N, C-alpha and C positions, 0 to 999 in steps of 0.2 A: 473404562473410558480413561484416556490419558488427558491431563489438564495442560493448558498452555503454560509454558515456563516463562520466566522474566528474562527473556533474551530475544534479540532481533538480529538477523543476519540475512544478507543476500549473496548468492553465488551466481555468477553469469559466465556461461561457457560459450565462447564463439559468437556472442550476441543472439544465439539461437535457442538456448535453454536456460531458464532462470529459476532458481530455487529460493523462495522466501520463507524464513522462519520468524515466528513471533507475530503471525497474523491473527487478528481477533475477529475480523469480518470482511467479507467481500462486498464492497458498496455497489459496484457496477462493473460490467465487462462487455466488450464486443471485440471485433478483430483489430481495431485500432488503438484501443486503450483499456487498461484494467485499473480500477480504483480500489485500494484496500485500506482497511484500518489496521494499523500495527501498533506495537507497544512503544514505537518512537513517533507516532503521529500518523496522519493520513499520508498515503503514498499513491502516486500515479505512475504507471509504466506505459509508455507510448511505443508504438511500433506498427508492424504490418503482419497480417495473418496470425495475430496472437490467439492462442487457445490455452485453456486451463487443462493441463494433462493430469495433474493430481490436485485434489482439494480435500485436505484433512484439517478442518477447522478446529476440531477437538485437540489436535496435536499442534495446531498453529502453523501448518505447512501448506504452501501453495507452490506448484511447479507449473511454469509457463513454457510453451513452445511458440516459435515464431521468430520474427526479426525485431529485436529490441533496439529502439532509437533513443530512448530517453527514460531517465528514472528521476522522479521529483518528490520531495517531502514537503508537506504543508503543516505548519505549526498551528495548534489549536488557538483560536482567538481568545485573548484574555478579556472577559466581560468587564472587568473593572477599568481597564484602559479605554475600552470602546465607550464606556459610559462617561468617563471623564472627558474624552475628546468630544463627545456629543454635547456635553454641558458647555464646554469652551466655545463651541461654534454655533450656539443657538442664537 
């Protein structure tokens, strides 16, 4: 079994095939959106007719097909900051 390496990359060809490396988990997927956990934070891919063509979580690789219209990263929330903000606005 191959382990996930400490790297993250995406390759997009003609907006119709996307290879993502450094994936640690598939959160959810349907034909309009795929949500992934990567080594650089949570990632959302939006599009049309999206399909997971290759899924090798042990190797950290996901390959998607379909029409990609957007790629977004979400930073993990810092619990200390949200706790401080809550205390300020009580």
